[in-house]
Every structure is written in C-alpha cells, then in structure tokens.
VOBA-1610 file (N, C-alpha, C; in pm, whole numbers, padded with zeros to 5 digits, always signed):
BEGIN
Unk+00062-00098-00086Unk-00066-00015-00001Unk+00072+00127-00033Unk+00050+00186-00100Unk+00152+00351-00102Unk+00082+00447-00007Unk+00241+00492+00054Unk+00249+00608+00189Unk+00099+00702+00128Unk+00080+00772+00004Unk-00037+00838+00059Unk-00172+00787+00139Unk-00231+00668+00035Unk-00332+00637+00059Unk-00314+00532+00222Unk-00184+00553+00287Unk-00187+00560+00405Unk-00233+00587+00473Unk-00135+00732+00474Unk-00196+00841+00540Unk-00329+00892+00499Unk-00441+00911+00408Unk-00621+00870+00411Unk-00612+00825+00493Unk-00637+00741+00459Unk-00724+00650+00545Unk-00663+00624+00663Unk-00547+00630+00762Unk-00520+00667+00926Unk-00539+00781+00911Unk-00561+00945+00826Unk-00640+01013+00903Unk-00780+01011+00870Unk-00843+00971+00830Unk-00955+00927+00799Unk-01017+00861+00951Unk-00928+00737+00936Unk-00927+00719+01091Unk-00983+00778+01180Unk-00873+00849+01232Unk-00859+00930+01374Unk-01002+01090+01316Unk-00993+01135+01198Unk-01079+01179+01138Unk-01277+01140+01175Unk-01276+01041+01141Unk-01358+01033+01193Unk-01452+00929+01374Unk-01328+00928+01401Unk-01355+00926+01588Unk-01324+01062+01645Unk-01227+01132+01548Unk-01257+01274+01640Unk-01440+01388+01558Unk-01479+01320+01512Unk-01653+01394+01486Unk-01707+01322+01564Unk-01684+01191+01606Unk-01791+01138+01699Unk-01769+01192+01843Unk-01677+01180+01808Unk-01662+01221+02021Unk-01696+01408+02032Unk-01676+01483+01893Unk-01742+01656+01933Unk-01791+01641+01875Unk-01968+01542+01798Unk-02068+01535+01761Unk-02186+01571+01945Unk-02269+01667+01857Unk-02385+01710+01987Unk-02518+01635+01924Unk-02504+01627+01809Unk-02647+01600+01734Unk-02574+01402+01674Unk-02691+01333+01648Unk-02713+01213+01615Unk-02700+01132+01466Unk-02721+01230+01388Unk-02659+01250+01204Unk-02503+01231+01185Unk-02500+01329+01296Unk-02284+01321+01323Unk-02284+01299+01343Unk-02274+01223+01495Unk-02212+01084+01600Unk-02204+00921+01442Unk-02380+00954+01397Unk-02368+00888+01337Unk-02275+00798+01210Unk-02221+00916+01168Unk-02139+01029+01052Unk-02000+00943+01067Unk-01966+00992+01194Unk-01820+00989+01268Unk-01786+00828+01258Unk-01897+00763+01290Unk-01899+00593+01305Unk-01922+00550+01145Unk-01945+00563+01056Unk-01891+00552+00875Unk-01847+00525+00886Unk-01736+00701+00883Unk-01602+00697+00841Unk-01497+00619+00894Unk-01517+00580+01017Unk-01469+00426+01095Unk-01438+00392+00976Unk-01581+00300+00990Unk-01625+00183+00918Unk-01542+00198+00791Unk-01547+00273+00693Unk-01474+00236+00585Unk-01358+00291+00547Unk-01283+00308+00672Unk-01163+00370+00652Unk-01062+00238+00695Unk-01129+00154+00769Unk-01019+00050+00810Unk-01077-00037+00744Unk-01169-00056+00629Unk-01170-00146+00510Unk-01037-00158+00427Unk-01042-00061+00415Unk-00883-00155+00290Unk-00771-00133+00405Unk-00752-00160+00602Unk-00640-00217+00567Unk-00613-00318+00613Unk-00776-00359+00662Unk-00821-00493+00666Unk-00768-00637+00562Unk-00827-00545+00475Unk-00809-00652+00319Unk-00639-00636+00208Unk-00630-00586+00277Unk-00499-00496+00194Unk-00333-00541+00155Unk-00325-00701+00252Unk-00250-00832+00245Unk-00410-00977+00110Unk-00528-00905+00038Unk-00537-01015-00024Unk-00562-01129+00002Unk-00578-01179+00118Unk-00532-01309+00150Unk-00632-01355+00152Unk-00720-01442+00147Unk-00886-01505+00161Unk-00926-01539+00300Unk-00855-01574+00401Unk-00898-01509+00523Unk-00900-01318+00594Unk-00837-01282+00490Unk-00815-01137+00563Unk-00958-01117+00425Unk-00958-01117+00375Unk-01048-01102+00262Unk-01152-01105+00349Unk-01180-01205+00368Unk-01342-01357+00465Unk-01404-01231+00578Unk-01289-01172+00672Unk-01270-01136+00767Unk-01348-01017+00735Unk-01254-00927+00670Unk-01252-00799+00592Unk-01406-00790+00600Unk-01500-00904+00498Unk-01647-00875+00429Unk-01719-00915+00594Unk-01694-01051+00676Unk-01772-01052+00814Unk-01798-00862+00875Unk-01662-00849+00897Unk-01627-00681+00972Unk-01753-00648+00914Unk-01784-00560+00777Unk-01846-00464+00727Unk-01985-00509+00734Unk-02045-00614+00735Unk-02131-00697+00772Unk-02197-00633+00861Unk-02123-00703+00960Unk-02195-00641+01144Unk-02140-00513+01151Unk-02061-00428+01097Unk-02088-00306+01135Unk-02130-00240+01070Unk-02271-00265+00910Unk-02350-00218+00835Unk-02502-00271+00947Unk-02515-00381+00988Unk-02644-00399+01046Unk-02629-00275+01194Unk-02517-00284+01270Unk-02520-00159+01395Unk-02535-00078+01347Unk-02456-00046+01237Unk-02484+00124+01207Unk-02657+00173+01121Unk-02737+00036+01105Unk-02880+00096+01064Unk-02910+00074+01202Unk-02838-00043+01293Unk-02954-00049+01348Unk-02979+00124+01447Unk-02921+00161+01491Unk-02822+00236+01590Unk-02905+00352+01515Unk-02850+00371+01347Unk-02982+00485+01263Unk-03082+00507+01358Unk-03128+00364+01317Unk-03320+00347+01312Unk-03346+00367+01506Unk-03304+00360+01628Unk-03327+00430+01761Unk-03280+00586+01720Unk-03170+00620+01661Unk-03155+00815+01742Unk-03288+00832+01650Unk-03291+00777+01469Unk-03471+00864+01448Unk-03601+00796+01565Unk-03648+00624+01567Unk-03658+00625+01681Unk-03727+00790+01817Unk-03595+00777+01807Unk-03580+00841+01926Unk-03610+01010+01874Unk-03624+01050+01814Unk-03609+01220+01713Unk-03849+01202+01734Unk-03861+01079+01711Unk-03979+01098+01620Unk-04057+01087+01760Unk-04027+01060+01850Unk-04128+00990+01964Unk-04050+01110+02102Unk-03950+01154+02087Unk-03947+01349+02192Unk-03891+01463+02050Unk-03863+01450+01926Unk-03876+01551+01901Unk-03736+01680+01878Unk-03613+01522+01954Unk-03518+01609+01920Unk-03416+01489+01919Unk-03254+01568+01824Unk-03208+01497+01726Unk-03014+01530+01852Unk-03074+01585+01924Unk-02912+01618+02060Unk-02903+01456+02113Unk-02758+01440+02092Unk-02735+01279+02188Unk-02777+01334+02305Unk-02785+01417+02386Unk-02897+01344+02616Unk-02981+01430+02559Unk-03048+01363+02475Unk-03151+01368+02503Unk-03299+01202+02418Unk-03149+01167+02487Unk-03190+00960+02471Unk-03252+00961+02547Unk-03340+00946+02642Unk-03473+00967+02721Unk-03634+00875+02677Unk-03629+00764+02585Unk-03667+00696+02599Unk-03669+00516+02564Unk-03773+00485+02698Unk-03660+00258+02683Unk-03593+00247+02576Unk-03755+00284+02470Unk-03739+00135+02362Unk-03626+00234+02237Unk-03578+00284+02221Unk-03480+00389+02156Unk-03381+00418+02241Unk-03330+00389+02346Unk-03304+00377+02466Unk-03230+00173+02447Unk-03260+00145+02478Unk-03269-00042+02457Unk-03171-00065+02333Unk-03271+00015+02138Unk-03227-00022+02043Unk-03048+00010+02020Unk-03043+00163+02061Unk-02871+00172+02100Unk-02810+00110+02127Unk-02777+00047+02324Unk-02794+00020+02308Unk-02703-00114+02293Unk-02807-00115+02252Unk-02802-00330+02130Unk-02685-00321+02084Unk-02728-00158+02010Unk-02652-00122+01868Unk-02499-00130+01858Unk-02487-00076+01972Unk-02320+00005+02020Unk-02234-00150+02058Unk-02377-00238+02122Unk-02225-00395+02179Unk-02260-00456+02086Unk-02307-00429+01951Unk-02288-00517+01824Unk-02158-00465+01814Unk-02112-00335+01760Unk-02046-00262+01671Unk-01867-00367+01793Unk-01895-00283+01960Unk-01813-00332+01996Unk-01804-00472+02014Unk-01825-00568+02046Unk-01847-00756+01999Unk-01855-00761+02199Unk-01958-00624+02262Unk-02004-00757+02366Unk-02162-00867+02307Unk-02093-00963+02447Unk-02114-01071+02425Unk-02306-01003+02441Unk-02413-01117+02375Unk-02442-01249+02279Unk-02426-01135+02155Unk-02358-01051+02130Unk-02298-01005+02001Unk-02155-01002+02011Unk-02116-01158+02029Unk-01978-01114+02033Unk-01918-01179+01858Unk-02001-01326+01860Unk-01947-01363+01827Unk-01909-01373+01694Unk-01867-01240+01567Unk-01800-01221+01515Unk-01654-01182+01482Unk-01646-01066+01643Unk-01553-01094+01676Unk-01386-01199+01698Unk-01383-01299+01760Unk-01287-01351+01699Unk-01246-01389+01553Unk-01361-01470+01468Unk-01347-01504+01330Unk-01245-01391+01263Unk-01285-01239+01342Unk-01209-01131+01216Unk-01130-01148+01288Unk-01137-01141+01323Unk-00961-01064+01380Unk-00861-01180+01399Unk-00908-01321+01442Unk-00783-01416+01330Unk-00758-01359+01196Unk-00789-01295+01141Unk-00785-01335+00961Unk-00736-01230+00928Unk-00677-01163+01053Unk-00602-00973+01000Unk-00474-01005+01106Unk-00330-00892+01075Unk-00196-00931+01104Unk-00243-00821+01226Unk-00188-00855+01276Unk-00098-00812+01472Unk-00131-00641+01405Unk-00077-00607+01327Unk-00098-00447+01370Unk-00193-00374+01279Unk-00334-00407+01173Unk-00493-00424+01214Unk-00540-00437+01264Unk-00478-00610+01387Unk-00586-00649+01448Unk-00535-00515+01619Unk-00470-00504+01608Unk-00446-00343+01728Unk-00548-00273+01688Unk-00582-00224+01569Unk-00633-00070+01559Unk-00738-00118+01558Unk-00834-00314+01530Unk-00924-00271+01531Unk-01015-00303+01692Unk-00887-00366+01792Unk-00896-00349+01925Unk-00895-00315+02031Unk-00841-00161+01949Unk-00806-00012+02064Unk-00911+00044+01978Unk-00875+00162+01884Unk-00877+00283+01831Unk-01045+00234+01814Unk-01141+00104+01765Unk-01194+00194+01684Unk-01259+00072+01842Unk-01262+00081+01960Unk-01363+00086+02066Unk-01392+00225+02099Unk-01297+00355+02054Unk-01329+00497+02147Unk-01422+00568+02083Unk-01497+00554+01968Unk-01595+00625+01912Unk-01763+00544+02002Unk-01734+00363+01965Unk-01845+00369+02038Unk-01902+00369+02204Unk-01746+00419+02257Unk-01768+00381+02375Unk-01784+00512+02449Unk-01737+00610+02409Unk-01769+00741+02346Unk-01955+00820+02352Unk-02004+00751+02305Unk-02176+00772+02277Unk-02179+00631+02405Unk-02118+00541+02396Unk-02230+00474+02546Unk-02250+00568+02660Unk-02068+00608+02703Unk-02075+00698+02807Unk-02152+00820+02832Unk-02240+00898+02731Unk-02280+01051+02703Unk-02409+00993+02754Unk-02475+00870+02664Unk-02634+00852+02734Unk-02671+00737+02753Unk-02614+00644+02861Unk-02590+00550+02910Unk-02763+00594+03023Unk-02823+00505+03054Unk-02965+00523+03129Unk-02884+00470+03269Unk-02994+00586+03326Unk-02963+00486+03464Unk-03028+00417+03515Unk-02917+00337+03601Unk-03046+00235+03670Unk-03130+00071+03621Unk-03038+00093+03440Unk-03048-00058+03421Unk-03042-00174+03401Unk-03122-00242+03394Unk-03022-00396+03452Unk-03034-00513+03284Unk-03009-00398+03197Unk-02934-00435+03029Unk-02731-00433+03076Unk-02698-00278+03098Unk-02561-00276+03082Unk-02546-00438+03200Unk-02631-00406+03313Unk-02552-00550+03437Unk-02576-00683+03340Unk-02659-00679+03287Unk-02704-00854+03195Unk-02589-00848+03089Unk-02500-00749+03008Unk-02488-00707+02931Unk-02312-00768+02981Unk-02297-00720+03095Unk-02135-00727+03141Unk-02112-00850+03205Unk-02193-00880+03259Unk-02210-00985+03314Unk-02151-01177+03231Unk-02265-01145+03126Unk-02242-01238+03020Unk-02109-01203+02919Unk-02086-01065+02910Unk-01959-01079+02810Unk-01788-01188+02926Unk-01846-01102+03065Unk-01723-01103+03185Unk-01735-01299+03122Unk-01836-01384+03102Unk-01821-01539+03205Unk-01771-01592+02995Unk-01853-01506+02890Unk-01818-01560+02718Unk-01726-01520+02651Unk-01665-01414+02772Unk-01440-01393+02760Unk-01472-01511+02804Unk-01386-01590+02980Unk-01324-01634+03007Unk-01321-01735+02992Unk-01506-01837+02910Unk-01518-01967+02917Unk-01519-01980+02755Unk-01534-01875+02717Unk-01437-01916+02504Unk-01278-01905+02493Unk-01212-01822+02531Unk-01074-01806+02599Unk-00983-01959+02628Unk-01045-02062+02713Unk-01002-02209+02708Unk-00917-02250+02659Unk-01002-02269+02588Unk-01005-02380+02485Unk-00897-02354+02332Unk-00876-02226+02302Unk-00796-02151+02223Unk-00659-02200+02219Unk-00659-02201+02075Unk-00458-02221+01992Unk-00423-02096+01962Unk-00472-02021+01847Unk-00479-01812+01809Unk-00473-01790+01943Unk-00342-01733+01843Unk-00322-01634+01981Unk-00432-01500+01972Unk-00403-01470+01820Unk-00524-01334+01787Unk-00684-01424+01828Unk-00712-01531+01833Unk-00867-01579+01929Unk-00823-01543+02035Unk-00701-01564+02085Unk-00740-01563+02287Unk-00726-01396+02343Unk-00658-01359+02230Unk-00679-01208+02233Unk-00850-01073+02217Unk-00879-01215+02135Unk-01048-01134+02127Unk-01150-01175+02220Unk-01062-01241+02308Unk-01220-01334+02371Unk-01120-01221+02564Unk-00980-01252+02572Unk-00992-01138+02587Unk-01030-00967+02632Unk-01020-00945+02506Unk-01144-00803+02450Unk-01265-00811+02495Unk-01373-00883+02489Unk-01461-00941+02569Unk-01495-00933+02679Unk-01421-01004+02728Unk-01418-01084+02930Unk-01370-00863+02921Unk-01283-00765+02919Unk-01214-00646+02932Unk-01336-00571+02910Unk-01454-00557+02791Unk-01526-00488+02740Unk-01636-00538+02872Unk-01728-00645+02877Unk-01807-00719+03066Unk-01770-00556+03136Unk-01620-00624+03187Unk-01558-00508+03260Unk-01618-00331+03321Unk-01572-00226+03180Unk-01572-00166+03156Unk-01712-00156+03187Unk-01879-00251+03092Unk-02029-00192+03102Unk-02057-00243+03175Unk-02020-00342+03289Unk-02054-00326+03457Unk-02093-00283+03558Unk-02025-00172+03513Unk-01973+00036+03672Unk-02007+00098+03550Unk-02081+00079+03334Unk-02063+00177+03329Unk-02134+00278+03419Unk-02299+00324+03409Unk-02372+00335+03498Unk-02371+00388+03589Unk-02308+00386+03663Unk-02276+00389+03858Unk-02118+00525+03875Unk-02053+00501+03829Unk-01882+00598+03718Unk-01867+00590+03623Unk-01931+00593+03519Unk-01919+00700+03394Unk-01688+00674+03348Unk-01712+00819+03478Unk-01546+00789+03490Unk-01427+00669+03469Unk-01488+00602+03634Unk-01394+00467+03572Unk-01392+00375+03504Unk-01525+00416+03425Unk-01543+00295+03267Unk-01466+00348+03151Unk-01347+00454+03185Unk-01283+00551+03097Unk-01161+00413+03148Unk-01119+00515+03276Unk-01030+00421+03338Unk-00980+00310+03318Unk-01071+00162+03327Unk-01087+00143+03266Unk-00985+00036+03102Unk-01093+00105+03075Unk-01028+00059+02927Unk-00914+00156+02903Unk-00880+00240+02962Unk-00721+00302+02926Unk-00612+00243+03026Unk-00652+00173+03071Unk-00550+00044+03091Unk-00600-00066+03005Unk-00633-00124+02970Unk-00653-00211+02862Unk-00634-00179+02724Unk-00623-00074+02756Unk-00609-00006+02572Unk-00394-00008+02595Unk-00347+00039+02735Unk-00247+00016+02713Unk-00150-00061+02722Unk-00226-00254+02780Unk-00193-00340+02795Unk-00189-00467+02669Unk-00247-00460+02599Unk-00299-00495+02486Unk-00277-00403+02393Unk-00218-00255+02358Unk-00144-00276+02301Unk+00049-00295+02359Unk+00051-00365+02443Unk+00185-00425+02440Unk+00194-00537+02429Unk+00114-00563+02435Unk+00066-00742+02386Unk+00079-00764+02266Unk-00005-00701+02173Unk-00050-00721+02039Unk+00084-00683+01938Unk+00217-00546+02034Unk+00363-00548+01942Unk+00432-00656+02037Unk+00410-00709+02150Unk+00485-00883+02149Unk+00469-00975+02073Unk+00369-00976+02033Unk+00334-01099+01976Unk+00369-01042+01807Unk+00432-00961+01763Unk+00376-00904+01642Unk+00576-00934+01666Unk+00677-00880+01719Unk+00780-00859+01679Unk+00867-01008+01682Unk+00811-01145+01784Unk+00849-01196+01876Unk+00773-01365+01683Unk+00685-01294+01675Unk+00671-01374+01467Unk+00558-01432+01497Unk+00517-01388+01659Unk+00379-01636+01712Unk+00261-01595+01607Unk+00177-01672+01643Unk+00003-01689+01588Unk-00037-01814+01694Unk+00007-01878+01750Unk+00001-02009+01816Unk+00059-02026+01908Unk+00002-02112+02072Unk+00050-02074+02173Unk+00161-02113+02132Unk+00224-02241+02007Unk+00269-02302+02061Unk+00438-02232+02011Unk+00413-02137+01872Unk+00549-02060+01884Unk+00599-01953+01962Unk+00508-01968+02049Unk+00569-01878+02239Unk+00636-01890+02238Unk+00644-02069+02220Unk+00793-02163+02302Unk+00968-02098+02267Unk+00903-02045+02122Unk+01075-01981+02083Unk+01117-01818+02052Unk+01024-01775+02075Unk+01050-01583+02142Unk+01163-01573+02212Unk+01238-01669+02305Unk+01284-01627+02400Unk+01447-01580+02378Unk+01465-01673+02199Unk+01624-01680+02102Unk+01535-01575+02023Unk+01432-01513+02038Unk+01422-01338+01953Unk+01410-01219+02021Unk+01361-01246+02132Unk+01401-01136+02244Unk+01344-01138+02414Unk+01518-01212+02433Unk+01577-01268+02545Unk+01455-01126+02650Unk+01452-01058+02705Unk+01472-00901+02722Unk+01283-00936+02742Unk+01223-00897+02672Unk+01073-00902+02594Unk+00980-01006+02677Unk+01038-01078+02680Unk+01006-01201+02674Unk+00965-01222+02830Unk+01079-01203+02936Unk+01092-01241+03021Unk+01012-01089+03117Unk+00940-01049+02980Unk+00850-00942+03116Unk+00693-01006+03017Unk+00760-01001+02968Unk+00540-01018+02862Unk+00433-01155+03014Unk+00498-01246+03067Unk+00464-01302+03112Unk+00365-01191+03259Unk+00457-01118+03257Unk+00368-01000+03367Unk+00304-00948+03371Unk+00262-00928+03158Unk+00211-00856+03117Unk+00122-00913+03034Unk+00128-01054+03089Unk-00038-01125+03038Unk-00131-01190+03169Unk-00011-01145+03294Unk-00130-01154+03467Unk-00154-01061+03462Unk-00109-00922+03403Unk-00134-00801+03398Unk-00291-00781+03388Unk-00347-00829+03232Unk-00443-00862+03218Unk-00517-00923+03209Unk-00517-01002+03348Unk-00530-01111+03325Unk-00580-01064+03542Unk-00542-00956+03553Unk-00590-00831+03661Unk-00539-00889+03816Unk-00396-00984+03826Unk-00362-00978+03877Unk-00289-00942+03967Unk-00289-00940+04143Unk-00190-00816+04201Unk-00048-00866+04239Unk+00045-00783+04268Unk+00068-00612+04243Unk+00092-00561+04079Unk-00015-00677+03967Unk+00058-00499+03827Unk-00050-00473+03843Unk-00061-00354+03775Unk-00160-00255+03691Unk-00312-00295+03681Unk-00296-00390+03638Unk-00449-00464+03548Unk-00566-00469+03618Unk-00460-00519+03820Unk-00517-00487+03882Unk-00614-00416+03932Unk-00587-00309+03945Unk-00628-00144+04044Unk-00789-00144+03904Unk-00755-00195+03804Unk-00955-00073+03770Unk-01018-00299+03740Unk-00971-00318+03794Unk-01120-00481+03835Unk-01129-00399+04001Unk-00987-00383+04098Unk-01017-00409+04261Unk-01143-00239+04244Unk-01108-00164+04222Unk-01197-00034+04209Unk-01396-00062+04125Unk-01335-00146+04034Unk-01471-00173+03996Unk-01611-00300+04101Unk-01469-00360+04155Unk-01563-00432+04238Unk-01535-00401+04370Unk-01501-00194+04420Unk-01552-00159+04515Unk-01674-00086+04496Unk-01674-00060+04379Unk-01782-00001+04281Unk-01977-00039+04280Unk-01898-00094+04256Unk-02030-00270+04304Unk-02080-00290+04437Unk-01999-00316+04503Unk-02015-00328+04672Unk-02116-00184+04746Unk-02065-00072+04643Unk-02150+00018+04683Unk-02278+00029+04646Unk-02323+00012+04563Unk-02405-00012+04460Unk-02507-00050+04543Unk-02501-00160+04611Unk-02508-00279+04730Unk-02563-00484+04607Unk-02447-00427+04490Unk-02416-00576+04403Unk-02308-00657+04447Unk-02337-00719+04583Unk-02246-00821+04575Unk-02233-00903+04520Unk-02379-00938+04457Unk-02342-01093+04411Unk-02276-01069+04250Unk-02281-00920+04263Unk-02279-00912+04059Unk-02121-00925+04087Unk-02043-00822+04151Unk-01918-00793+04172Unk-01847-00977+04221Unk-01897-01046+04265Unk-01926-01168+04339Unk-01837-01263+04187Unk-02028-01221+04141Unk-01967-01350+04004Unk-01907-01268+03959Unk-01835-01158+03872Unk-01742-01109+03788Unk-01615-01134+03901Unk-01607-01109+04013Unk-01441-01226+03996Unk-01474-01325+04000Unk-01510-01369+04019Unk-01507-01610+03965Unk-01509-01565+03822Unk-01588-01431+03745Unk-01553-01532+03607Unk-01459-01473+03531Unk-01328-01421+03656Unk-01180-01335+03622Unk-01101-01465+03612Unk-01138-01542+03704Unk-01050-01691+03675Unk-01035-01762+03595Unk-01174-01731+03550Unk-01190-01800+03376Unk-01072-01745+03265Unk-01074-01653+03264Unk-00906-01552+03190Unk-00811-01568+03191Unk-00785-01597+03409Unk-00674-01561+03404Unk-00604-01664+03411Unk-00701-01799+03417Unk-00657-01938+03374Unk-00579-01938+03222Unk-00648-01866+03104Unk-00603-01845+03027Unk-00485-01797+02924Unk-00471-01725+03053Unk-00301-01641+03040Unk-00176-01685+03079Unk-00279-01668+03248Unk-00158-01837+03240Unk-00087-02019+03117Unk-00188-02011+03104Unk-00149-02175+02915Unk-00018-01976+02899Unk-00052-01869+02850Unk+00084-01789+02776Unk+00175-01804+02820Unk+00102-01784+03001Unk+00302-01750+03040Unk+00409-01876+03068Unk+00307-01978+03118Unk+00364-02113+03060Unk+00431-02198+02939Unk+00394-02095+02810Unk+00421-02105+02687Unk+00588-02009+02691Unk+00571-01938+02733Unk+00649-01825+02695Unk+00779-01883+02845Unk+00798-01857+02861Unk+00863-01939+03024Unk+00914-02013+03034Unk+00824-02176+03049Unk+00892-02327+03070Unk+00863-02390+03014Unk+00819-02268+02886Unk+00938-02476+02786Unk+00958-02404+02716Unk+01039-02520+02655Unk+01198-02495+02535Unk+01181-02513+02391Unk+01176-02419+02313Unk+01119-02504+02202Unk+01266-02575+02149Unk+01229-02699+02022Unk+01362-02736+01995Unk+01412-02709+01870Unk+01568-02630+01930Unk+01595-02564+01801Unk+01750-02634+01756Unk+01827-02586+01658Unk+01949-02593+01611Unk+02092-02494+01673Unk+02173-02579+01712Unk+02245-02443+01800Unk+02219-02278+01661Unk+02213-02326+01571Unk+02272-02224+01478Unk+02126-02101+01467Unk+02019-02090+01599Unk+01901-02086+01555Unk+01933-02051+01680Unk+01985-02054+01817Unk+02030-02075+01905Unk+01998-01898+01943Unk+02064-01808+01889Unk+02111-01671+01912Unk+02066-01614+01821Unk+01917-01545+01740Unk+01921-01446+01680Unk+01926-01305+01815Unk+01846-01312+01884Unk+01860-01195+01935Unk+01997-01125+01948Unk+02136-01176+01902Unk+02210-01100+01935Unk+02231-00964+01764Unk+02134-01015+01704Unk+02204-00967+01555Unk+02051-00833+01597Unk+02131-00722+01508Unk+02006-00578+01590Unk+01885-00605+01535Unk+01783-00545+01618Unk+01661-00533+01578Unk+01594-00410+01445Unk+01559-00439+01426Unk+01435-00303+01283Unk+01285-00263+01324Unk+01290-00315+01507Unk+01148-00299+01584Unk+01140-00164+01615Unk+01058-00072+01614Unk+01073+00093+01737Unk+01030-00031+01847Unk+01152-00052+01938Unk+01046-00061+02109Unk+01036+00084+02165Unk+01090+00210+02154Unk+01016+00301+02264Unk+00867+00252+02315Unk+00776+00227+02220Unk+00649+00286+02273Unk+00639+00134+02302Unk+00696+00058+02317Unk+00649-00122+02367Unk+00721-00105+02545Unk+00837-00143+02493Unk+00903-00015+02684Unk+00793+00118+02742Unk+00731+00226+02671Unk+00667+00249+02785Unk+00516+00173+02846Unk+00449+00116+02757Unk+00323+00016+02808Unk+00367-00052+02871Unk+00471-00138+02841Unk+00538-00304+02889Unk+00488-00180+03091Unk+00560-00083+03103Unk+00664-00030+03263Unk+00478+00029+03307Unk+00398+00085+03181Unk+00227+00092+03219Unk+00160+00047+03301Unk+00141-00104+03257Unk+00118-00234+03226Unk+00186-00315+03404Unk+00258-00258+03417Unk+00313-00366+03556Unk+00316-00246+03651Unk+00371-00131+03667Unk+00415-00072+03785Unk+00311+00029+03787Unk+00208+00066+03761Unk+00065+00188+03773Unk+00036+00170+03901Unk+00027+00029+03966Unk-00110+00007+04060Unk-00038+00114+04199Unk+00115+00075+04279Unk+00108+00203+04401Unk+00081+00328+04422Unk+00061+00414+04236Unk+00025+00485+04166Unk-00107+00503+04217Unk-00229+00461+04213Unk-00365+00396+04286Unk-00398+00497+04268Unk-00375+00537+04379Unk-00488+00716+04495Unk-00427+00854+04276Unk-00324+00791+04341Unk-00263+00923+04206Unk-00398+00939+04109Unk-00323+00820+04013Unk-00476+00738+03877Unk-00600+00749+03930Unk-00621+00785+04069Unk-00822+00790+04138Unk-00833+00951+04113Unk-00732+00991+04130Unk-00761+01211+04213Unk-00716+01187+04056Unk-00730+01194+03937Unk-00667+01233+03859Unk-00842+01162+03764Unk-00864+01063+03708Unk-00972+01054+03666Unk-01073+01112+03697Unk-01077+01125+03869Unk-01228+01132+03903Unk-01265+01288+03934Unk-01201+01372+03955Unk-01183+01499+03959Unk-01139+01586+03871
//
C-alpha cells in the first residue's frame, strides 16, 4: 500500500473518531462511526489473503447491521421526543436499541460471535487498531447516553465476562485469545458504566495500554499460536522475561497494574449494593486468568527445539521500534502503587 493511501486511511480513522467525539447531533455521530468503518476496511483487506477478505466482509456486514440499528434507534428517538440531540436519548425503546447496536459494534456478548473470527483473519497491526482505536467512538457515545439503573448493562457485562473467560479456554490461536480477552474486559467496563462512567474510561485506558503491549510483543516474536511462543526467548529474551507479567496484568493479578481497575470496579459495585454481581464478576476473572497462565507457561517454562544456529537470533540488531513498547510495558506493570494519584486524575 502506498504511503499516501496509508496516510489518507489513517487520517480518516482519526477524523471519524474525532467527529463522533465532538458531535452533539445524532446524525453527525453516526456519520463519524461510518467514516471509521469505511477507513479501516482497506487496511483489513490490504494483503489480499482469503482469510483477510473473509474477515473484512464479516466486519463490514456486522458494522453495517449495527450502524443501521443505531440510525433506526436515533430516528425513533427523534420521532418520540422531537430531539436529535445526543443528550436527549430518554425513551426506553430507542435507548435499548441504541445499547444493543453499540454492543454489536464493539463485540459485547451475546453479540460477540464476529469478533474472534474477524480478528483471526487480520495481521497484528490491523488487529491492534480494531481492538483499541475502534472501541473509542462507540464508548464515547455509550458513556454520554447510558440510562441510569438499567439492568440491561449489568446483564451484558456479566455475560461478556463469562463468555470472554469460557471462550478463551480452548483456544490455541493468539488472535482469538486476544479477542476473547477483549470481550471479557469490555464486560468489566460495561458493568460499572451506569454508576461511575469515569471509572469505565480508566478501565478502557488500562485495557488499551496492556493490549497495545501484547499485540506488539506477539508481532515482534512472530507468534500466531501458543506453540510458537516457546521460541520467543531466542528472538527477544528481555521482552520474553517481561511478557508473562504483562499477561498476568491483563488477567488482573495483583500487584500488577491490571488489578487496579478491577479492584475499583468491585469496590464500586459493592457500594451500589450489588455484592452478588461483584462476586460473580470476580469469579469469572479466574477463567480469563487461566488462559493467560497458559500463555505464560508457553513463553517462560517451555523450550522450543532449536538447532545450534537458531539459538542466537537475539544477537542481531532488531529493526523494531521499541520505545512505545517499553513505555506500555512499564505502565502495564508498575501503576498499581500510584492508584490514589490515578483515581484523583480520573475522578476529579
């Protein structure tokens, strides 16, 4: 792909998200989401592989369905209330349709079936964009118009945490594991959204940082399945030593940074007299932690059979850009002691 075309597509990605962020009218927000979708489709299909074309087609059909449902919900709300302003999504029927449309757009369970299949057909760079940047615009809309005290978000959140845990247990493909990890983390974000939206944004920020690290490391070591992780220590021994800690942070294991948002979410759910919901969510996190431990075992405790000449590729100069990876790994590992500062920055 030519640099000019790549720049145009990336600019359109940023423009679509910015338009959605800045919109107060429903039609403009919908237009920003559509610009986002159209811009990422050529990036997904740029390698002309049958799996990539299939993933692009699945993503287009899913996003078109979600966008049409979203537009129908906004038109229905305008018909019932006479308002096109985003802050005036007050009627129960369009609000429910709106939540379900955005749940389909970001891959919340039970509307999640498309996400593992689409992510499996993409390369790590495009999969990273799909798992991180493409979540921002729908979450900006969800945070603005989520109705208070609705059981729908609680149900979607609990189902997502369980589906994300159960679905990742028997996966051997790393991109599918990351897709189910995304579903589980989205469930945690949605659980607390109607009570403390800023806490949802904090959880989203931590998820973006940890997922960024994970995708970059898997791309660096050229691993697409769990067995290939066993040879990663011969390519990047220092990163391989830190990567299990990043995976455990994704699983929410203390004393790593990933424990912070889950701790705060469980605390907030307990304050809202939802102790049973908090307990079920905490138990579902054990399922996700199990398949993260599988990845840690493959990276740190197994040795890939190598001939003597293939044991030392780490001695050669790497062309990978390591500064963003270093920053994201450090944030993924050492942010927990700074929890009071982070909470102060996000909540006030």
